[in-house]
C-alpha positions as CSV (number, residue, x, y, z in Angstrom):
1,X,-22.7,1.4,-35.2
2,X,-25.4,-0.1,-32.9
3,X,-27.0,1.5,-29.9
4,X,-24.5,-0.1,-27.5
5,X,-21.5,1.2,-29.4
6,X,-23.1,4.6,-29.6
7,X,-23.6,4.7,-25.8
8,X,-20.1,3.5,-25.1
9,X,-18.7,6.2,-27.5
10,X,-20.6,8.9,-25.6
11,X,-19.4,7.5,-22.2
12,X,-15.8,7.5,-23.4
13,X,-16.1,11.1,-24.5
14,X,-17.7,12.2,-21.3
15,X,-15.1,10.3,-19.2
16,X,-12.3,12.2,-21.0
17,X,-14.0,15.5,-20.1
18,X,-14.5,14.4,-16.5
19,X,-10.8,13.5,-16.2
20,X,-9.8,17.0,-17.4
21,X,-12.3,18.7,-15.1
22,X,-11.3,16.4,-12.2
23,X,-7.7,17.5,-12.5
24,X,-8.7,21.1,-12.7
25,X,-10.8,20.7,-9.6
26,X,-8.0,19.1,-7.7
27,X,-5.6,21.9,-8.6
28,X,-8.1,24.3,-7.0
29,X,-8.2,22.0,-4.0
30,X,-4.4,22.5,-3.7
31,X,-5.1,26.3,-3.4
32,X,-7.8,25.7,-0.8
33,X,-5.3,23.5,1.2
34,X,-2.7,26.2,1.2
35,X,-5.1,28.8,2.4
36,X,-6.4,26.6,5.2
37,X,-2.9,25.7,6.3
38,X,-1.9,29.4,6.3
39,X,-5.0,30.4,8.2
40,X,-5.3,27.5,10.6
41,X,-8.6,26.3,9.3
42,X,-9.9,22.7,9.5
43,X,-10.0,20.6,6.3
44,X,-13.6,19.7,6.9
45,X,-16.2,22.5,6.5
46,X,-19.5,20.9,6.9
47,X,-21.6,23.9,6.2
48,X,-19.8,24.8,3.0
49,X,-20.1,21.2,1.7
50,X,-23.8,21.1,2.5
51,X,-24.4,24.3,0.6
52,X,-22.4,23.1,-2.4
53,X,-24.3,19.9,-2.6
54,X,-27.7,21.6,-2.2
55,X,-26.9,24.2,-4.9
56,X,-25.4,21.8,-7.4
57,X,-28.1,19.1,-6.9
58,X,-30.6,21.6,-8.2
59,X,-28.8,21.6,-11.6
60,X,-30.1,18.0,-12.2
61,X,-33.7,17.9,-13.3
62,X,-34.2,14.1,-13.2
63,X,-35.0,13.3,-9.5
64,X,-33.7,9.8,-9.6
65,X,-30.4,10.8,-11.3
66,X,-30.2,13.7,-8.8
67,X,-30.0,11.2,-5.9
68,X,-26.9,9.6,-7.5
69,X,-25.4,13.0,-8.3
70,X,-25.6,13.9,-4.6
71,X,-23.7,10.7,-3.8
72,X,-21.2,11.6,-6.5
73,X,-20.6,15.0,-5.0
74,X,-20.2,13.6,-1.5
75,X,-17.6,11.1,-2.7
76,X,-15.8,13.8,-4.7
77,X,-15.6,16.0,-1.6
78,X,-14.2,13.1,0.4
79,X,-11.5,12.7,-2.2
80,X,-10.8,16.4,-2.1
81,X,-10.5,16.4,1.7
82,X,-8.2,13.4,1.6
83,X,-6.0,15.2,-0.9
84,X,-5.9,18.3,1.2
85,X,-5.0,16.3,4.3
86,X,-2.2,14.7,2.4
87,X,-0.9,18.1,1.3
88,X,-1.2,19.6,4.8
89,X,-0.4,16.8,7.2
90,X,1.7,14.4,5.2
91,X,0.8,11.1,3.5
92,X,-0.6,8.3,5.6
93,X,1.8,5.3,5.6
94,X,0.6,1.9,6.7
95,X,3.1,-0.5,8.2
96,X,3.1,-3.6,10.3
97,X,4.4,-3.3,13.9
98,X,4.8,-0.5,16.4
99,X,6.9,2.7,16.5
100,X,10.5,1.6,16.5
101,X,10.0,-1.5,14.4
102,X,12.2,-1.8,11.3
103,X,9.2,-1.2,9.0
104,X,8.5,2.1,10.9
105,X,12.1,3.1,10.5
106,X,12.0,2.4,6.8
107,X,8.8,4.4,6.4
108,X,10.2,7.4,8.3
109,X,13.4,7.3,6.3
110,X,11.5,7.2,3.0
111,X,8.8,9.7,4.0
112,X,10.1,11.9,6.8
113,X,7.0,14.1,6.9
114,X,4.6,11.3,6.7
115,X,2.1,10.0,9.3
116,X,3.0,6.3,9.9
117,X,0.0,4.3,11.0
118,X,0.5,0.9,12.7
119,X,-1.4,-2.2,11.7
120,X,-1.2,-5.6,13.4
121,X,-0.2,-7.6,10.3
122,X,0.9,-7.4,6.7
123,X,-2.6,-8.0,5.3
124,X,-4.4,-5.3,7.3
125,X,-1.7,-2.8,6.3
126,X,-2.0,-3.7,2.7
127,X,-5.8,-3.6,2.8
128,X,-5.7,-0.1,4.4
129,X,-4.2,1.2,1.2
130,X,-6.6,-0.8,-1.0
131,X,-9.6,0.8,0.9
132,X,-8.1,4.3,0.7
133,X,-7.7,4.5,4.5
134,X,-3.9,5.1,3.9
135,X,-2.1,6.4,0.9
136,X,0.7,3.9,0.8
137,X,2.1,1.0,2.8
138,X,5.7,-0.1,3.5
139,X,6.2,-3.9,3.8
140,X,9.2,-6.1,3.9
141,X,9.6,-8.5,0.9
142,X,13.0,-10.1,1.6
143,X,15.7,-10.4,4.2
144,X,19.3,-11.3,3.2
145,X,19.5,-13.6,6.3
146,X,16.0,-15.1,6.5
147,X,14.8,-15.1,2.9
148,X,11.6,-13.9,1.3
149,X,8.5,-12.8,3.2
150,X,5.9,-15.3,1.8
151,X,2.8,-13.4,3.0
152,X,3.8,-10.2,1.2
153,X,4.7,-12.0,-2.0
154,X,1.2,-13.6,-1.9
155,X,-0.2,-10.1,-1.6
156,X,1.8,-8.9,-4.6
157,X,0.4,-11.8,-6.6
158,X,-3.3,-11.7,-5.6
159,X,-3.7,-8.0,-4.5
160,X,-4.5,-4.9,-6.4
161,X,-1.6,-2.6,-5.3
162,X,1.6,-1.8,-7.2
163,X,5.2,-1.7,-6.1
164,X,6.6,1.6,-7.1
165,X,9.7,1.7,-4.9
166,X,12.0,-0.8,-3.2
167,X,14.7,0.2,-0.7
168,X,17.4,-1.8,1.1
169,X,17.5,-1.1,4.8
170,X,20.7,-2.4,6.6
171,X,19.6,-4.2,9.8
172,X,22.0,-3.4,12.7
173,X,21.1,-5.0,16.0
174,X,22.2,-3.4,19.2
175,X,22.0,-4.6,22.8
176,X,19.9,-2.0,24.6
177,X,18.8,-1.7,28.2
178,X,17.6,0.7,31.0
179,X,20.0,3.3,32.3
180,X,22.5,1.7,34.8
181,X,22.6,-1.7,33.0
182,X,25.8,-3.1,31.7
183,X,26.8,-6.3,29.8
184,X,27.6,-7.8,33.2
185,X,24.2,-7.0,34.8
186,X,22.1,-8.3,32.0
187,X,21.0,-11.9,32.3
188,X,18.3,-12.2,29.7
189,X,17.7,-10.6,26.3
190,X,14.4,-10.3,24.4
191,X,13.6,-9.6,20.8
192,X,12.1,-10.9,17.6
193,X,13.0,-14.6,16.8
194,X,15.0,-13.5,13.7
195,X,16.9,-10.9,15.7
196,X,17.7,-13.5,18.4
197,X,18.9,-15.9,15.7
198,X,21.0,-13.3,13.9
199,X,22.7,-12.5,17.3
200,X,22.9,-16.1,18.5
201,X,26.7,-16.1,18.7
202,X,26.8,-12.9,20.9
203,X,24.0,-14.2,23.1
204,X,25.8,-17.6,23.7
205,X,29.2,-15.9,24.2
206,X,27.7,-13.9,27.1
207,X,25.6,-16.7,28.5
208,X,22.3,-14.8,28.2
209,X,18.9,-16.4,28.3
210,X,16.6,-15.3,25.6
211,X,12.8,-14.8,25.0
212,X,11.0,-14.2,21.8
213,X,8.7,-11.2,21.2
214,X,6.5,-10.3,18.2
215,X,9.0,-7.7,17.0
216,X,12.0,-5.8,18.2
217,X,10.1,-2.6,19.2
218,X,7.6,-4.6,21.4
219,X,10.6,-6.2,23.1
220,X,12.1,-2.7,23.7
221,X,8.8,-1.5,25.1
222,X,8.8,-4.4,27.5
223,X,12.3,-3.6,28.7
224,X,11.3,0.0,29.2
225,X,8.3,-0.9,31.2
226,X,10.2,-3.5,33.4
227,X,13.1,-1.1,34.0
228,X,15.2,-4.0,35.2
229,X,19.0,-3.8,34.6
230,X,19.0,-7.6,34.2
231,X,16.9,-7.5,31.1
232,X,18.0,-6.2,27.7
233,X,16.5,-6.0,24.3
234,X,18.0,-6.5,20.8
235,X,16.9,-3.7,18.5
236,X,18.0,-0.7,16.4
237,X,19.4,2.5,17.7
238,X,16.3,4.3,16.6
239,X,14.2,2.0,18.7
240,X,16.5,2.8,21.7
241,X,15.9,6.5,21.2
242,X,12.2,6.1,20.9
243,X,11.9,4.2,24.2
244,X,14.7,6.1,26.1
245,X,17.0,3.1,26.5
246,X,20.8,3.0,26.6
247,X,22.8,1.3,23.8
248,X,25.0,-1.1,25.7
249,X,26.8,-2.5,22.6
250,X,26.3,-1.8,18.9
251,X,26.3,-4.1,15.9
252,X,26.1,-7.4,17.8
253,X,24.5,-9.3,14.8
254,X,26.8,-12.0,13.4
255,X,26.3,-11.0,9.8
256,X,27.4,-7.5,8.9
257,X,25.5,-7.8,5.5
258,X,22.1,-8.3,7.1
259,X,19.7,-6.2,5.0
260,X,15.9,-6.1,4.6
261,X,14.2,-5.0,1.4
262,X,11.1,-3.0,1.9
263,X,8.6,-2.3,-0.9
264,X,6.3,0.7,-1.1
265,X,2.8,-0.2,-2.3
266,X,0.3,2.3,-3.8
267,X,-2.9,2.1,-5.7
268,X,-1.5,3.5,-8.9
269,X,1.2,2.1,-11.1
270,X,4.3,4.1,-11.9
271,X,4.5,5.0,-15.6
272,X,7.8,6.7,-16.4
273,X,8.5,7.3,-20.1
274,X,10.4,4.7,-22.1
275,X,13.6,6.8,-21.9
276,X,13.2,7.5,-18.2
277,X,15.8,6.3,-15.8
278,X,13.7,5.6,-12.8
279,X,12.0,2.3,-13.8
280,X,15.1,0.2,-14.1
281,X,13.5,-2.9,-12.4
282,X,10.1,-4.5,-12.6
283,X,8.2,-7.3,-11.0
284,X,6.0,-9.9,-12.8
285,X,3.8,-12.5,-11.2
286,X,2.3,-15.3,-13.4
287,X,1.0,-18.8,-13.7
288,X,1.7,-21.1,-16.6
289,X,-0.2,-24.0,-18.2
290,X,0.5,-27.4,-16.6
291,X,2.4,-28.8,-19.6
292,X,6.0,-29.7,-20.4
293,X,8.2,-26.7,-21.2
294,X,5.7,-24.0,-20.3
295,X,7.9,-22.3,-17.7
296,X,11.0,-22.5,-19.9
297,X,9.1,-20.9,-22.8
298,X,8.0,-18.0,-20.5
299,X,11.6,-17.5,-19.3
300,X,12.9,-17.6,-22.9
301,X,10.5,-14.8,-23.9
302,X,11.9,-12.6,-21.1
303,X,15.5,-13.3,-22.1
304,X,14.8,-12.8,-25.8
305,X,13.8,-9.2,-25.2
306,X,17.0,-8.4,-23.3
307,X,15.7,-8.4,-19.7
308,X,17.9,-9.9,-17.1
309,X,16.1,-11.8,-14.3
310,X,17.4,-10.9,-10.8
311,X,15.4,-13.7,-9.1
312,X,12.8,-16.3,-9.8
313,X,10.6,-17.7,-7.0
314,X,7.7,-20.1,-6.9
315,X,4.9,-20.0,-4.3
316,X,1.9,-22.3,-3.7
317,X,-1.5,-21.0,-4.7
318,X,-3.8,-21.2,-1.7
319,X,-6.9,-21.7,-3.8
320,X,-5.5,-24.6,-5.9
321,X,-3.9,-27.6,-4.3
322,X,-0.4,-28.4,-5.7
323,X,-0.5,-25.4,-8.1
324,X,2.0,-22.6,-8.0
325,X,2.6,-19.1,-9.2
326,X,5.9,-17.5,-10.1
327,X,7.4,-14.3,-9.0
328,X,10.2,-12.6,-11.1
329,X,12.2,-9.4,-10.6
330,X,14.1,-8.3,-13.6
331,X,16.4,-5.5,-14.7
332,X,15.3,-3.0,-17.4
333,X,12.6,-0.5,-18.3
334,X,9.5,-2.3,-19.1
335,X,7.9,0.8,-20.7
336,X,10.1,0.4,-23.7
337,X,8.8,-1.1,-27.0
338,X,10.7,-4.3,-26.1
339,X,8.9,-4.4,-22.7
340,X,5.5,-3.9,-24.3
341,X,6.1,-6.7,-26.9
342,X,7.4,-9.0,-24.1
343,X,4.2,-8.5,-22.1
344,X,2.1,-9.2,-25.2
345,X,3.9,-12.5,-25.8
346,X,3.8,-13.5,-22.2
347,X,0.0,-12.9,-22.1
348,X,-0.4,-15.5,-24.8
349,X,1.6,-18.1,-22.9
350,X,0.6,-17.4,-19.2
351,X,-2.7,-18.3,-17.7
352,X,-2.4,-15.3,-15.3
353,X,0.0,-12.4,-15.8
354,X,0.4,-9.3,-13.7
355,X,2.9,-6.4,-14.0
356,X,3.1,-5.9,-10.2
357,X,5.6,-3.1,-10.0
358,X,8.3,-0.9,-11.5
359,X,10.9,0.6,-9.3
360,X,14.5,1.7,-8.6
361,X,16.4,0.2,-5.7
362,X,17.8,2.5,-3.0
363,X,19.8,1.8,0.1
364,X,18.9,3.7,3.2
365,X,21.6,4.5,5.7
């Protein structure tokens, strides 16, 4: 064993001890969080943290290493505070849009006690979780009427987060307006372009003009501020309640099977045991060599191990002209022996391969 191997062996042993001690420390943080919640104390205690850092730093004799140890302690305390806040105030859920948007509704249905935090676009919501600013994010990946959400699929391929839950949220559009409005007084409706498209038959049948807005909640907010009985919005009943608007008519979308699939992204990957029942679907993203039969060979490997593909999509790679990556969702628990062997075989045939998520589908009413 050379010096490098010896050093790495020591590091591995120390890391194992650190992991055990870290978990023990976080369990103690849970007790602290409960005490602070019961006694109305703030999560941050500057004086206490300063004293702990000063006292513990004295345990390090090497002055240079001590500087790094202080940084280590500061970061560990930040993590502890974040965990206590999560326990006491609910997890921070990033989403794209404003309160009342369908992503907001999905987040609140999945995590009723959470703190939803609005971001202007999918990328910034995703990055908020990568940076630790939020705990999870809820983003749409597909709509039964409009198809897949390309930007989010690109994040699944190129990003670092994992999909650990997917839910189906039925989309029910309603005509909403200020108090006193009726179908007869309304002359114009405003909403997201997809909502307008999905309610086109209703809009045309009533002779309404239409105007596009960034999302359904922003449209509802506009109607609330205008307080004009000639202007209505197309949005959900939850959105109507948030903005204090009346539901003039329910379920005006043409398709009654309109559903959006929302994925929950987090920094850690779900790892249910092989006999667990939760991981009955998984997501793979990959690229293949530019040669005849490369994709077919990849798909054959998946089928040979008994996994049924639910869908297969291709998307252009932004960094390489005329090159594509593939996105697959399949049924089955990938934590089985078959799943592990399949991943090993795919690694040998794919240029890039990523297990992007394991999940169980749910439908939210």
